[in-house]
Structures are given as C-alpha cells and as structure tokens.
N, C-alpha and C positions, 0 to 999 in steps of 0.2 A: 765268388769266382767259380764255384762248382761246376763242371760241364762246360764252362767256356773254353775257347781254345787259344791257345798261346804258341806261336811260332818262333823258336828260338834261333837266331841265326848269328854263327861266332866264328871269327878267325881263328880261334883255339878253343878246345875243350878238352878237359882231363876225362878220362885217363888214356887219351889218345895220343896227345902232345904232353910235354913235360908241364909241370905245376907252375903257372905264374897266377897273378891276382886275375887277370881276365878268364883263364882257362878253368880256373876254380869257381869263380863267382857266375860264370855262364852257366856251368854244369849245377852249382847249388841252386841259383835261381829256378832252372828247369825241375830239378829234383823236388824242391820244396813246392812248386807249383803242382807237378804231379802228384804228390803224396795228400795234398789238398783238394783233390778230385777234379783239378784241371786237366783237360786233354792237351797234350804237348807233344810236339815234333821238334827235334834238334837238326840243324843242318850245319856242316863245317866242309872245309876244303879236303879234299883226300889228298894232304901232302904226302910224297914219297918217303918221309921218314915214318911213316904210320906202318906198324908192322900187320900185314893183313891177316896173316895166319893167326897170330895170338889174339887179335881182338875178333876174329872171326867175321871179316867183312864178305859180304858176297854180292856180285852184281844183279840189280833189280832188272831185267831184260825188257820187261814191260815198261819201264821209266826211261831205259836208255834209247839210244839210237838217234834221236834227233840230232841236227846240226844248229848251233847258235851262229848267228852273224857277228864276227867281231872286226870291226875297221875293213868290212868288204871281204872278210874271209870266212869261209865254212870251217867252225870247228865242232868236232863231235862231242856231244855230250855224254858222259857214262855215269851211271847213277849205282853206287852201292850203299849197303845198309847194314848196321851191326845193331845188337841190342846191348845195353849198358847191363853187364852183371848185377843181379838182385834188384836192380831198379824197375825192370819190365818197361824200359825206355827205349823208343827206335831213334838212332842217329843215322841221317841221311848224309852221304859224302859225294860232293860234286867232283867229278873226275875228268881229266883230258889229258891223255898222254903227252900233247906239246908243253902243258901247262904246270902240270903237277908231279909228273913222274919223277923227277931231279930229286936226289936225296938231300933236300934242304926245303926250309921253310920260306924266308923271305930274302936271304941274302945269301952270296957265294961265299967261297973259302977265304975270300980277302975281307970278308964281312961288308962287301958293296951290295946295295939293292939290286936285284934283278932288273934288267932292262925292260921285261915285260910285266912286272907287276901291274902296271896299269891295265894291261890286257886281261890279266889274270883276275883283278878285281871287278872288271866288267862282266866277264864270264860266269865270275861267282854269281854275281847279283842276278844275271839273266837266268843262270842255270837254276838257282833257287825258286824264282819265281815260275819258270817253265815247271818245273819237277811238281809244286804246289799246285798249278793249274792242272796237271795230269792227274794227281792224286784227287783232285777237286774237294780240296779241304779248305773252306774259307776260316781264315783265321780271325779271331776279334783283336788280337793284339800280335805285332810283329815285334820282337824285341832283339835289336842290333848291338852286337858287341865286337868292337874291334875296326882297326881301319880297312882291313880288305873286306869287309861286310858294309862299309860306309856308304856305298855308292847305292845300296838297294833303296834306300828313302827317294833318293833322286829319279831312279827309274819306276818305282811304283808310283810317284807322283805323277809323272810326265809320260815317259814311253808305254805305260800299262795303265795310264789313267782311264782308259776306256774299259778294261777289263772288270767283268761284274763280280768275279770272285772278291775282289779286295775293296769292293765299295764301301763296307762298312769297317773294314781293318784299319785300327790305330797303331800307328807307328811309335815305339819308344826308344831312343839310342841311349845306350850307356857311354860315358866318356870316361876313358881311363888315361893315367900318365905313362903312356908308352911310347914315347915319340922316337921318330927315327931321324937319321940323319939326311940332309939334303932333299930332294924332291924324287916323286917318280918321273917317269918319261913325261918330258914337258909337251908332249903333244896328244896327252890325255884328253884334255879338252876337245881336241879336234876329233878323237875317235868317239866321243861321247856324241859331238854333233853329228856325225855320220849316222846316227840313229833319229835324226830329225828332232832333237831337244833345243829347245830355245836358247840361244847364245845367253842371253839375260840370265838363265837358270843355273848356266855353267860358268859364269864369270869368275867365280870364287877359285875355280878349279884352273885358271890359267896359270898360277904357281901351284903345282899339286904336291904342297908339302904335308906333314901331318895335320897341322891344325887346321889347313884349308880343307882338307878332305873331311874333317870332323865337322867344320863349320857347315859344309854342304850337307851331311847328314843332319845336323840340329835344324838348319832351316826348312828341310823336308820331313820333319818329324813332327808328332804331335805332343810330345812330352820327353824330357830329359831325365835321366838319371846320373848322378856323379859316381863314377864306380871305384875312383881311386880318392883317398883322403885329400891328397894334394893335386890340383890341376892349374895350368898355367893361368896367369892373369887375365890374357887375350881371350882364353875360352872361355873363363869364367865372366867377363864382360858381356862377351857375345851371346851366351846362354842367357844371362840377365835382359842382354836389350832384344831379345826374341818374344821374350813375353808368354813364355809356355810354363806349364806345368813343370816343376822340378822337383825331384827327390836328392834330398844331400846324402853324402857318403852314408851307407850303413855297415856297420861291423857284421862278422859273420853272424853272431848271435842274433842280432836284431834283424836279419835280411829277410827272413820268411815273411813274418807278419808285416812288416814296412812295405815290400814289394808287393804282397797280395792287397794291402790297403791302398797302395797308390794306384795300382792297376784298377781296381773296382771303383775309389772315390775320385780320383784325378784323372785318369785316362778315358775310361769308359763312361763317366758321368758328363763328359763333355760334349 
C-alpha cells in the first residue's frame, strides 16, 4: 500500500469533534495508513461547533469560490484546511454559511434532525468531489464513514461517472451503529433527481432513513467494512445480498493491519 492514495471522507473526525466510535475509527484508519507510507487526505464538514482558532483552520482561497447547485440553488463552497498536530496529516473542511455555520452538528436544541440535513449531505458529497478535482489528486481508494458522507458513492457512480480523475478509484464504505430517529427531508430523492440521476438509482432513498441512506452507499461501493461490532439485521442481510468484499468488525489493536490488508488484497485486487 506504500505510496497508494486514500481519500478518507467522514461525518466526524477527532480531534475536531467529540470522540465517538466513528470519529476515532476514521482518524485511526487515516493515521495508520499515513504512518505506513500511504498518501492520505481527510475531508469532513466544517460544523459550527468546531473551534477554528484552537484547531488553526484557515481558508484555502485557491480552492474556495465556486458555487454548487443544490436543488436549483447556487450555494457557495468554502474550503478550509488544518493539520492534525504531530501527524503531518491535512484535514479539509467543507464549509458553507447556510449549511454549516450553526453551532450544532445534526440536530437542534430539541434533538430534532435539521430540516436541511438532506441538502447538507448533497452539498458535502459534491463539495468533496469538486475539491479533489481542483487538487487534481486521483485517489486509489475513497473510504466513507458516516451517513452524512453516504451520498458520495451515489454521486461518484452516477453524477460524476464521466470524471476521469476517479476512473480507477475504488469506494469502501464503513457501516456504523449510529442510527438516528425518523427520516431526513422526504424530498431528498427529488433533490437528487434534479441532478439527472436515474430514478431507479435513488429508489431506496424515497424513505430517507438511516438504514436506507447506508443501503444506497453500500449499493454504490466496491467493498464494505463493519465499523461497529453490532449492526442491524436488516443492514447485515443487505450487505450479504450485495456480494461485495466485506471486512468484519476489527478492534482498535487489529485495525491497522486488517484495514491495510483489506485495501490491498480485497479492494484494489478486484
């Protein structure tokens, strides 16, 4: 895996957000790959709860400035970057005043999902891809963590399928047991359809609950990793039925070797 390129895209990453199973695993997977000679980039949303001064985020003017079309609206894309102390790893933050300025992550003060989480997820997916295009950095593997990153496989396989930078890229999705109550905005599928993505490809998103969003990611990925020890029977069955390479849950001690072996022998070998 030395000198291979892996793009890590996660809804959450420590130390920028509180420690969760996903935030820690996404960070550790990237750090371990980096320390083994893999070229890495990490992308995450620039949620308003992230302390920009403490973590020394700064805007990258040459990457910012484009507008992304979300449901027929022009939404400005701002790119910020920081370095993880001691690791010499860069983290890119997808930002937009409308979607990410608020001082919360996914829910309001009443613990209700934000009404525009669907658009935030579309914006995040497109923002990552457009920024990687500007960097002209062709990843061998794109590793997805978390439901807010889970529209990216669909967009890569459909909306950006003619993009030569990603022709050889393999997509890996990690599945976590971090369910949310209810659904995202039920117009999610229509907003994706606005991007001329075939209705058959987004049928599963007609009811945009946590399980169905992950099913979309699994359908459009080349391999799957179980990031949590316990995953719903529905998702386990769906993973099995898709007949793709699967890495079972790994403890933190085994994570480095297991992930790198999986990348090399199951993902890139296909």
